[in-house]
C-alpha positions in Angstrom: 4.4 44.4 11.1 5.3 43.6 7.4 8.9 44.6 6.5 9.6 42.3 3.5 7.5 40.7 0.7 8.2 37.5 -1.2 7.3 38.0 -4.8 5.8 35.3 -7.1 9.2 34.7 -8.7 10.9 34.0 -5.4 12.6 37.4 -5.0 12.4 39.1 -1.6 11.8 42.9 -1.6 11.0 45.6 0.9 7.4 46.2 1.8 5.8 49.2 0.0 2.3 50.2 1.2 1.8 52.5 -1.8 1.3 49.5 -4.0 -1.6 48.3 -1.8 -3.1 51.7 -1.8 -2.8 52.0 -5.6 -4.6 48.6 -6.1 -7.5 49.6 -3.7 -7.8 53.0 -5.4 -8.1 51.3 -8.9 -10.9 49.1 -7.5 -12.7 52.1 -6.0 -12.6 54.2 -9.2 -14.6 51.4 -10.9 -17.5 52.0 -8.5 -20.2 54.8 -8.4 -18.9 56.2 -5.1 -15.4 56.6 -6.3 -12.3 56.7 -4.1 -12.1 57.2 -0.4 -8.6 58.2 0.7 -9.4 57.8 4.3 -10.6 54.2 3.9 -7.6 53.4 1.6 -5.1 54.6 4.3 -7.0 52.8 7.1 -6.9 49.5 5.3 -3.3 49.9 4.3 -2.4 50.7 8.0 -4.3 47.6 9.2 -2.6 45.3 6.7 0.9 46.6 7.3 0.5 46.5 11.1 -1.2 43.2 11.5 0.8 41.2 9.0 3.9 39.0 9.7 7.4 40.4 9.2 7.7 38.6 5.9 4.7 37.7 3.7 4.0 36.6 0.2 2.1 38.8 -2.3 -0.9 36.5 -2.3 -1.1 36.6 1.5 -1.1 40.4 1.5 -3.7 40.5 -1.2 -5.9 38.1 0.9 -5.6 40.5 3.8 -6.7 43.5 1.7 -9.6 41.5 0.4 -10.7 40.5 3.9 -10.5 44.2 5.1 -12.5 45.4 2.2 -15.2 42.8 2.9 -15.4 44.0 6.5 -15.7 47.6 5.4 -18.8 49.5 4.3 -17.6 49.4 0.7 -18.2 45.7 -0.2 -18.7 46.7 -3.8 -15.1 47.7 -3.8 -14.1 44.2 -2.6 -15.9 42.7 -5.6 -14.0 44.9 -8.0 -10.7 44.1 -6.2 -11.4 40.4 -6.5 -12.2 40.8 -10.2 -9.0 42.8 -10.6 -7.0 40.0 -9.0 -8.7 37.4 -11.2 -7.8 39.4 -14.4 -4.2 39.8 -13.3 -4.0 36.1 -12.6 -5.5 35.2 -16.0 -3.0 37.6 -17.6 -0.1 35.9 -15.9 -1.4 32.6 -17.2 -2.1 33.8 -20.7 1.3 32.7 -22.1 0.8 29.2 -20.7 -2.7 29.2 -22.2 -1.3 30.1 -25.6 1.3 27.4 -25.4 -1.3 24.8 -24.3 -3.6 25.7 -27.2 -0.7 25.2 -29.7 0.0 21.8 -28.2 -3.8 20.9 -28.3 -4.0 21.9 -31.9 -0.9 19.9 -32.7 0.7 22.9 -34.3 4.2 22.4 -35.7 6.4 25.0 -33.9 9.6 25.2 -31.9 7.8 24.2 -28.6 6.2 21.0 -30.0 9.3 20.2 -32.1 11.9 20.8 -29.3 12.9 17.2 -29.4 12.9 15.5 -32.8 12.8 12.0 -31.2 9.5 12.8 -29.5 6.1 12.6 -31.2 4.5 15.6 -29.5 1.2 15.1 -31.5 0.3 11.8 -29.7 -1.8 12.0 -26.6 1.2 10.8 -24.4 3.5 13.3 -26.2 1.0 16.1 -25.6 0.9 15.2 -21.9 4.7 15.3 -21.8 4.6 18.8 -23.3 1.9 20.0 -20.9 4.0 18.8 -18.0 7.2 20.2 -19.4 5.8 23.7 -20.0 4.3 24.0 -16.6 7.2 22.5 -14.7 9.8 24.9 -16.1 8.3 28.0 -14.5 8.1 26.1 -11.2 11.8 25.4 -11.4 12.5 29.1 -12.2 10.4 30.3 -9.3 11.3 27.8 -6.5 14.4 25.8 -7.3 16.9 28.2 -9.0 19.0 30.7 -7.2 18.5 34.3 -8.1 21.9 34.4 -9.9 21.1 31.3 -12.0 17.6 32.6 -12.8 19.1 35.9 -13.9 21.6 34.2 -16.2 18.9 32.1 -17.8 16.6 35.2 -18.2 19.5 37.2 -19.7 20.0 34.5 -22.4 23.5 33.7 -21.1 22.8 30.2 -19.8 20.6 27.2 -20.7 19.8 24.5 -18.1 19.2 21.3 -20.0 16.3 19.1 -19.1 15.0 21.8 -16.7 11.6 20.2 -16.8 13.0 17.1 -15.2 14.8 19.1 -12.5 12.1 18.5 -9.8 12.3 14.8 -10.3 15.9 14.7 -9.1 16.7 12.3 -12.0 20.1 12.0 -13.5 21.0 12.4 -17.2 22.4 9.1 -18.5 24.3 5.9 -17.7 26.4 3.2 -19.4 24.7 -0.1 -18.5 26.8 -2.8 -16.9 24.6 -5.3 -18.7 26.6 -8.3 -17.4 25.1 -7.7 -13.9 21.6 -7.6 -15.3 22.1 -10.7 -17.5 23.8 -12.8 -14.8 21.6 -11.9 -11.8 18.3 -10.6 -13.3 16.6 -7.5 -11.8 13.5 -6.2 -10.2 12.0 -3.0 -11.5 8.5 -1.8 -10.7 6.0 -4.7 -10.4 7.9 -7.3 -12.4 11.2 -9.1 -12.2 13.6 -10.6 -14.7 15.4 -13.9 -14.2 19.1 -14.4 -15.3 19.5 -15.0 -19.0 20.4 -18.5 -20.3 20.2 -18.1 -24.1 20.9 -15.4 -26.7 17.2 -14.6 -27.3 16.6 -13.9 -23.6 19.8 -11.9 -23.3 18.7 -9.7 -26.3 15.3 -9.1 -24.8 16.7 -8.3 -21.3 19.1 -5.8 -22.9 16.1 -4.0 -24.4 14.2 -4.1 -21.1 17.2 -2.7 -19.2 17.5 0.2 -21.6 13.7 0.9 -21.6 13.3 0.7 -17.8 16.3 3.0 -17.1 15.0 5.5 -19.7 11.8 5.9 -17.5 14.0 6.6 -14.5 16.3 9.2 -16.2 16.0 12.2 -18.4 18.8 11.5 -20.9 20.2 8.6 -22.9 20.9 5.0 -22.2 24.0 3.1 -23.5 25.6 -0.3 -23.4 29.4 0.1 -23.3 30.4 -3.4 -24.4 27.5 -5.0 -26.3 29.8 -7.6 -27.8 31.4 -8.7 -24.6 28.2 -8.8 -22.6 26.2 -10.9 -25.1 29.1 -13.3 -26.1 28.5 -15.8 -23.3 25.0 -16.4 -24.5 26.2 -17.4 -27.9 28.1 -20.3 -26.4 25.2 -21.3 -24.2 22.9 -21.3 -27.2 25.5 -23.3 -29.1 25.5 -25.9 -26.3 21.7 -26.1 -26.5 21.9 -26.8 -30.2 24.5 -29.6 -29.6 22.2 -31.1 -27.0 19.4 -31.0 -29.5 21.5 -33.0 -31.9 22.5 -35.4 -29.2 18.8 -36.0 -28.4 17.9 -36.5 -32.1 20.8 -38.8 -32.9 21.3 -40.5 -29.6 25.1 -39.7 -29.7 27.2 -38.1 -27.0 28.8 -34.9 -28.3 29.5 -33.4 -24.9 33.1 -32.9 -25.9 31.8 -30.1 -28.3 30.2 -28.0 -25.5 33.4 -26.1 -24.7 35.3 -27.0 -27.9 37.6 -24.1 -29.0 36.0 -22.4 -32.0 37.8 -19.8 -34.2 34.5 -18.4 -35.5 30.8 -19.0 -36.0 30.2 -19.0 -39.7 27.4 -20.7 -41.6 28.7 -23.3 -44.0 26.9 -26.1 -46.0 26.8 -29.5 -44.4 27.5 -31.3 -47.7 30.2 -33.9 -47.3 30.4 -33.7 -43.6 29.7 -36.7 -41.3 29.6 -37.6 -37.6 31.2 -35.2 -35.2 32.2 -32.6 -37.9 28.6 -32.5 -39.3 27.2 -32.2 -35.8 29.6 -29.3 -35.0 28.8 -27.4 -38.2 25.1 -28.0 -37.8 25.1 -26.6 -34.3 27.1 -23.6 -35.5 24.7 -22.9 -38.3 21.7 -23.1 -36.0 23.4 -20.9 -33.5 24.2 -18.2 -36.1 20.6 -18.2 -37.2 19.5 -17.7 -33.6 22.0 -14.9 -33.0 20.9 -13.2 -36.2 17.2 -13.3 -35.2 18.1 -12.1 -31.7 20.0 -9.1 -33.1 17.2 -8.5 -35.5 14.7 -8.5 -32.6 17.0 -6.2 -30.6 17.1 -3.6 -33.3 13.3 -3.9 -34.0 12.5 -3.5 -30.3 14.7 -0.5 -29.9 12.8 1.2 -32.7 9.3 0.3 -31.5 9.4 0.1 -27.6 8.3 3.4 -26.2 9.3 5.0 -23.0 8.5 8.3 -21.2 4.8 7.7 -21.2 4.7 6.0 -24.5 5.6 8.9 -26.8 9.3 8.4 -27.4 11.5 5.5 -28.4 14.4 4.8 -26.1 17.3 7.1 -26.7 19.7 4.2 -26.9 23.3 3.6 -27.9 25.5 0.5 -28.0 29.3 0.3 -28.2 31.2 -2.7 -29.7 34.1 -3.8 -31.7 36.9 -5.1 -29.5 35.8 -8.6 -28.4 38.0 -11.0 -30.4 36.4 -14.2 -29.2 34.4 -16.3 -31.7 31.3 -15.6 -29.7 31.8 -11.8 -29.6 32.6 -11.8 -33.3 29.4 -13.6 -34.0 27.4 -11.0 -32.1 29.0 -8.2 -34.1 28.7 -9.8 -37.4 25.0 -10.6 -37.1 24.3 -7.2 -35.5 25.9 -5.6 -38.5 24.2 -7.9 -41.0 20.8 -7.2 -39.4 21.5 -3.4 -39.5 22.4 -3.6 -43.1 19.2 -5.4 -44.0 17.1 -2.8 -42.3 13.9 -3.0 -40.3 10.3 -3.4 -41.5 10.3 -2.8 -45.2 14.0 -2.4 -45.2 14.1 1.0 -43.6 17.2 2.3 -41.8 17.0 1.8 -38.0 17.0 5.0 -36.1 18.1 3.4 -32.8 20.2 2.2 -31.2 23.0 4.6 -32.1 25.7 2.1 -32.9 29.3 2.9 -32.1 32.3 1.0 -33.4 35.2 1.0 -31.0 38.2 1.4 -33.3 41.5 0.1 -31.8 44.9 -0.6 -33.4 46.0 -4.2 -32.8 42.4 -5.3 -32.5 40.3 -4.2 -35.5 41.9 -1.3 -37.5 44.9 -2.8 -39.3 44.7 -5.5 -42.0 46.5 -8.0 -39.7 44.1 -7.4 -36.8 41.8 -10.2 -35.7 38.6 -8.1 -36.1 39.7 -6.2 -39.3 37.1 -8.1 -41.4 34.4 -6.9 -39.1 35.7 -3.3 -39.3 35.4 -3.5 -43.1 31.9 -4.8 -42.6 31.1 -1.9 -40.2 32.3 0.6 -42.9 30.0 -1.2 -45.5 27.0 -0.9 -43.1 27.7 2.7 -42.3 27.9 3.5 -46.0 24.2 2.4 -46.3 22.8 2.9 -42.8 24.7 5.8 -41.3 25.7 3.6 -38.3 27.9 2.6 -36.7 29.7 5.8 -35.8 33.4 5.4 -34.7 35.0 6.1 -31.3 38.8 6.2 -31.5 40.3 4.2 -28.6 43.7 5.1 -29.9 43.2 8.8 -29.3 45.7 9.9 -26.6 42.9 11.0 -24.2 40.9 7.8 -24.8 43.6 5.4 -23.6 43.7 3.6 -20.2 46.9 2.6 -18.6 45.3 -0.7 -17.4 44.1 -1.9 -20.9 45.7 -5.2 -22.0 44.9 -7.1 -25.2 44.8 -10.4 -23.3 42.5 -9.2 -20.5 39.0 -10.7 -20.9 37.6 -7.7 -19.0 39.5 -5.1 -21.0 36.2 -3.4 -21.9 36.2 -1.9 -18.4 39.2 0.2 -19.5 37.7 1.3 -22.9 36.0 4.6 -23.3 32.4 4.4 -24.5 30.2 7.1 -25.8 26.5 7.6 -26.0 23.7 9.5 -27.7 24.9 12.6 -29.6 28.3 12.6 -28.0 28.3 12.2 -24.2 31.6 10.9 -22.9 32.3 9.7 -19.3 35.7 8.3 -18.6 38.0 10.1 -16.1 36.9 9.8 -12.5 38.3 11.6 -9.4 36.1 9.6 -7.0 36.4 6.0 -8.2 37.7 3.8 -11.0 38.5 5.4 -14.3 35.9 3.8 -16.6 32.8 4.4 -18.7 30.9 1.4 -17.2 28.3 2.1 -14.6 28.6 5.9 -14.8 27.0 8.8 -16.6 26.4 12.5 -16.6 24.4 14.0 -13.7 23.3 17.2 -15.4 24.7 19.8 -17.8 24.2 23.4 -18.7 25.3 25.4 -21.7 26.8 28.9 -21.9 25.9 31.3 -24.8 29.4 32.4 -25.6 28.1 34.3 -28.6 26.2 36.7 -26.5 29.3 37.3 -24.3 31.2 38.2 -27.5 28.5 40.4 -28.9 28.5 42.5 -25.7 32.2 43.1 -26.3 32.0 43.7 -30.1 31.8 47.5 -29.9 35.2 47.7 -28.1 37.6 49.0 -30.7 40.9 47.8 -29.3 41.3 44.1 -30.1 43.2 43.2 -27.0 40.8 45.1 -24.8 37.9 43.4 -26.5 39.2 39.9 -26.0 40.1 40.6 -22.4 36.6 41.9 -21.8 35.2 38.7 -23.3 37.3 36.5 -21.0 36.2 38.5 -18.0 32.6 37.9 -18.9 33.3 34.2 -19.7 35.0 33.8 -16.3 31.9 35.2 -14.6 29.5 32.9 -16.5 31.7 29.8 -15.8 31.5 30.6 -12.1 27.7 31.0 -12.3 27.3 27.8 -14.2 29.5 25.8 -11.8 27.4 27.0 -8.9 24.2 26.2 -10.7 25.3 22.7 -11.4 26.4 22.2 -7.8 23.0 23.5 -6.6 21.3 20.9 -8.8 23.6 18.2 -7.5 22.7 19.2 -3.9 19.1 18.7 -4.9 19.6 15.5 -6.8 21.6 13.8 -4.0 18.5 14.0 -1.7 16.7 11.5 -3.9 16.0 8.1 -2.4 17.3 4.9 -3.9 13.7 3.5 -4.2 12.9 6.3 -6.7 15.2 4.6 -9.2 14.5 0.8 -8.9 16.8 -0.4 -11.7 19.4 2.4 -11.8 20.2 2.3 -8.1 20.0 -1.5 -7.7 22.0 -2.7 -10.6 23.4 0.0 -12.9 25.2 2.8 -11.1 28.6 2.1 -9.7 28.5 1.5 -5.9 24.7 1.2 -5.8 24.7 -2.4 -4.5 25.0 -1.3 -0.9 22.1 1.1 -1.0 18.9 0.3 0.8 15.5 1.6 -0.5 15.3 4.4 2.0 18.9 5.6 1.5 19.7 8.7 -0.4 21.8 8.4 -3.6 24.3 10.9 -2.3 27.0 8.3 -1.5 27.3 7.0 -5.1 26.4 9.8 -7.6 29.6 11.8 -7.2 31.2 9.4 -9.7 29.0 11.0 -12.3 29.9 14.2 -14.2 28.6 17.8 -14.2 28.9 19.2 -17.7 29.6 22.7 -18.7 28.7 23.1 -22.4 29.0 25.9 -25.0 27.4 26.7 -28.3 28.4 28.9 -31.2 32.2 29.1 -31.1 32.2 30.0 -34.8 29.8 33.0 -34.3 31.7 34.0 -31.1 34.9 34.2 -33.0 33.3 36.2 -35.9 32.1 38.7 -33.2 35.6 39.0 -31.7 37.8 38.8 -34.8 35.6 39.0 -37.9 36.3 35.4 -39.0 35.6 31.9 -37.7 38.2 29.3 -36.9 37.7 27.4 -40.1 38.9 30.3 -42.2 41.5 32.1 -40.1 44.5 30.8 -38.2 44.4 33.6 -35.6 40.7 32.8 -35.0 41.6 29.2 -34.5 44.2 30.1 -31.9 41.7 32.2 -30.1 39.1 29.5 -30.3 41.5 27.0 -28.7 42.4 29.6 -26.1 38.7 30.0 -25.2 37.9 26.3 -24.8 41.3 25.7 -23.1 40.3 28.3 -20.5 36.9 26.6 -20.0 38.8 23.3 -19.5 41.2 24.8 -17.0 38.3 26.4 -15.1 36.5 23.0 -15.1 39.6 21.4 -13.5 39.6 24.2 -10.9 35.9 23.5 -10.1 36.7 19.8 -9.6 39.1 20.8 -6.8 37.0 23.5 -5.3 33.6 21.7 -5.3 34.9 18.0 -5.2 32.9 17.0 -8.2 33.7 15.6 -11.7 33.3 18.7 -13.8 33.8 18.3 -17.6 33.5 20.5 -20.7 30.9 19.4 -23.2 30.7 20.3 -26.9 26.9 20.8 -26.5 24.7 18.9 -28.9 22.2 21.8 -29.4 18.9 21.0 -30.9 16.1 23.3 -29.7 18.8 25.5 -28.1 20.5 26.2 -31.4 17.7 28.6 -32.4 16.5 29.7 -28.9 19.7 31.6 -28.1 19.9 33.1 -31.6 16.3 34.4 -31.7 16.7 36.2 -28.4 20.1 37.6 -29.3 18.8 38.9 -32.6 16.1 40.9 -30.7 18.8 42.5 -28.6 21.6 43.1 -31.1 19.8 43.1 -34.4 20.8 41.2 -37.5 24.6 40.9 -37.7 26.1 39.2 -40.7 27.7 35.9 -39.9 26.4 35.9 -36.4 22.7 36.5 -36.0 21.7 36.5 -39.7 20.7 32.8 -39.5 18.1 31.0 -37.4 20.7 29.0 -35.5 24.2 29.2 -33.9 26.7 26.6 -35.0 26.9 23.5 -32.7 29.7 23.8 -30.2 33.1 23.9 -31.8 32.2 22.8 -35.3 33.2 24.6 -38.4 29.9 26.2 -39.7 27.8 23.8 -41.7 27.7 26.3 -44.6 31.5 26.7 -44.9 33.0 24.8 -47.8 36.1 22.9 -47.0 37.6 19.5 -47.4 37.2 16.6 -44.8 40.9 17.0 -44.1 40.6 20.7 -43.3 37.6 20.1 -41.1 39.4 17.4 -39.2 42.5 19.5 -38.7 40.4 22.4 -37.3 38.1 20.5 -35.1 40.5 17.8 -33.8 42.3 19.8 -31.1 39.0 20.6 -29.4 38.2 16.9 -28.7 40.9 16.6 -26.1 39.6 19.7 -24.4 35.9 18.7 -24.4 36.1 15.4 -22.5 32.4 15.6 -21.5 31.6 14.8 -25.1 32.3 15.8 -28.7 31.7 14.6 -32.3 33.3 15.1 -35.6 31.2 14.6 -38.7 31.7 14.8 -42.5 29.1 15.3 -45.2 29.9 13.2 -48.2 28.4 13.4 -51.7 26.2 11.0 -53.6 25.3 7.3 -52.8 27.8 5.8 -50.4 26.0 2.4 -50.4 28.6 0.9 -52.7 31.5 3.0 -51.5 32.6 1.8 -48.0 36.1 3.1 -48.7 34.6 6.6 -48.4 33.8 5.7 -44.8 37.1 4.1 -44.0 38.8 7.3 -45.4 37.0 9.3 -42.8 38.0 6.9 -40.1 41.6 7.3 -41.3 41.2 11.1 -40.6 39.9 10.3 -37.2 43.0 8.1 -36.5 45.5 10.6 -38.0 44.3 13.7 -36.3 43.7 12.2 -32.8 39.9 12.7 -33.0 37.9 11.1 -30.3 34.6 10.3 -32.0 33.2 10.8 -35.5 30.5 10.0 -38.0 29.6 10.3 -41.6 26.5 11.9 -43.2 25.4 11.2 -46.7 22.3 11.3 -48.9 19.5 8.9 -48.0 15.8 9.1 -49.2 13.0 7.2 -47.5 9.4 6.7 -48.6 7.2 7.4 -45.6 4.5 5.1 -47.0 6.3 1.9 -47.9 9.8 2.4 -46.4 11.7 2.2 -49.7 15.2 3.8 -49.4 17.7 5.0 -51.9 20.2 7.8 -52.5 18.8 9.4 -55.6 19.5 13.2 -55.6 16.2 15.2 -55.5 13.9 12.1 -55.4 10.3 13.2 -55.2 8.4 10.1 -56.1 8.9 6.6 -54.7 9.8 4.2 -57.5 8.3 1.3 -55.5 4.8 2.6 -54.6 4.5 5.9 -56.3 4.1 7.9 -53.1 5.1 11.6 -53.0 5.8 11.3 -49.2 9.6 11.3 -49.5 11.8 12.2 -46.6 15.5 12.7 -46.4 17.0 10.7 -43.6 19.4 12.9 -41.6 21.3 13.4 -38.4 20.0 16.2 -36.3 22.8 16.5 -33.6 24.3 13.1 -33.8 21.3 10.8 -33.9 19.1 10.0 -36.8 15.6 11.2 -37.3 13.2 9.3 -39.6 11.3 12.4 -40.6 12.2 16.1 -40.7 8.6 16.9 -39.8 9.7 16.8 -36.2 12.6 19.1 -36.6 12.3 22.6 -35.2 12.7 25.7 -37.5 16.4 26.3 -36.5 17.5 22.8 -37.2 15.6 22.8 -40.5 17.4 26.0 -41.4 20.7 24.4 -40.5 19.9 21.4 -42.6 19.2 23.6 -45.7 22.6 25.3 -45.2 24.7 22.1 -45.0 27.3 21.6 -47.7 29.3 18.6 -48.8 32.9 18.4 -47.6 35.1 17.6 -50.6 
């Protein structure tokens, strides 16, 4: 006898025969003979009595259909089948509409969810088809009722939900030295260890691309300078040997000769050993430059994820003071400054300069000249960004200036802002670790639900009560996803779980990844602190000291709860200043339907990213730094500070170093600078002319404004969703 029914969305409810009777009756009323209450009751009795204790809706409907076919009213069975088909089509109608928009290459928030993806290409379309059909499966079969309810209520967003069934992890900082020294096997091919700089550069690309196809988030190299430096020396030795062969002279004493730097210089006036040394240096620098040029070119042209998206890649560098490491950085920066193709700004990799006092920040520091070069390159090409190793929360007690492996103790960031450093279950490091998954809480909605409470203290207490509940729900959801992820087999991630993830060396192909992934992080994100504060106090944190105090109290509470979850669930929980792209408008659109248009809160198409001062709020870079800086220590899962500067920064690198000085002064963890940059989509010409509408080089009208979307660059705003375009229009210069 049937007692419970499993609905299509996974919920289990009590059996109700009246629903069966109503469906049969509707079918009968569409026939000439009309309804037959006796037959209706007879069929309902047979189905209810003969069924199992718990059945699905589809199984019950199949039984009804079979009973009708056995009865004298077979015409009713046909109507019932037709009715089921119509209901099925109706349920699929939304998916059909979405698919037609993808097929027609329509520009909307579904096809423009990720600005780094070309959803109009065949591979991009396939990705969107898969994404839009996978998400409902996750909702129906993989999420708990509590998590599903939070998502449905617009309180929670589960990032990369379409990748949930794959058990993939978000991101990783590549220990590239392992790959370069020992090679790797991934898929059907294998890579031998690198011997020269050109090979090392290519393998770095392949490592990033291969891992991107095994993961749903970004890929990063935490110490690009340190990892590639040995291959500068080996290439130098090759050049010395070439000279030996050409001249028939033994210069083997030069192989490991101490070099202060690798700099091109004319050979005029040089003879013998000195000439051979400088000639080898010149040739080596040329090879390094070409290798860095190739690396940048490859990272902007090699596609992953089915061929529709370039690798979401990042590289960190700046603290290798060896001659070889300096050569890598100098030629990387020179290549970046020159641009790719027709001189266009490279979109990837996201380059991140690791700023460190005593190494590269002060005039007396060994790498200060390269820091100045980095500022010059940023002034023209937006990259590198700057991570502050001197921030109190970015320091490591084991870091020593004379340690050749000091990069192991340096924080590295990736993508828009992801940060992994602290570790309760292994060595504190960024290397060989990453985020497992993250979910974002809509704190604006929580505040809107409390907005009508008149007493300020009662209103804020009610908000914290709601926030506490959602934090609990989010932590459980992340743990549920972890429990699912940990069942994946090592063989599902050929590169990630053989060379990249800390502790993976001992895994066999049939082993699960459970024993190693707990060194990763589970991120709890938030969006719209500014709008949340306006709902609670009437003003955002950039304009009101009391609002700033409340903002810090809110994020501090999230941080303390994350620490509590670490102890309770034995995982690395962190708080993330969410880099919202498609989400920035999705939360807002649904909240506007519920609460209407509210000035300063739902009157725009987007919520402000994480803890930022609103993009439309006019203030100085210093004020913005003072307001946002305290949140960086609290959001150790990732954060970013950015400043919009006016005019053409190409010839004003001091404007960049001034911002880095703010980063240093106010204990900011990670920052970047935005400025005006036009790009001709036809010939690649770039300049910073305000309001440029015609290319001075080719006459084209196809001019795009190069911009950051959440932390990374996008070569064309054609791929931006409506919310981010609205935000872009509202951005003001900080001065």
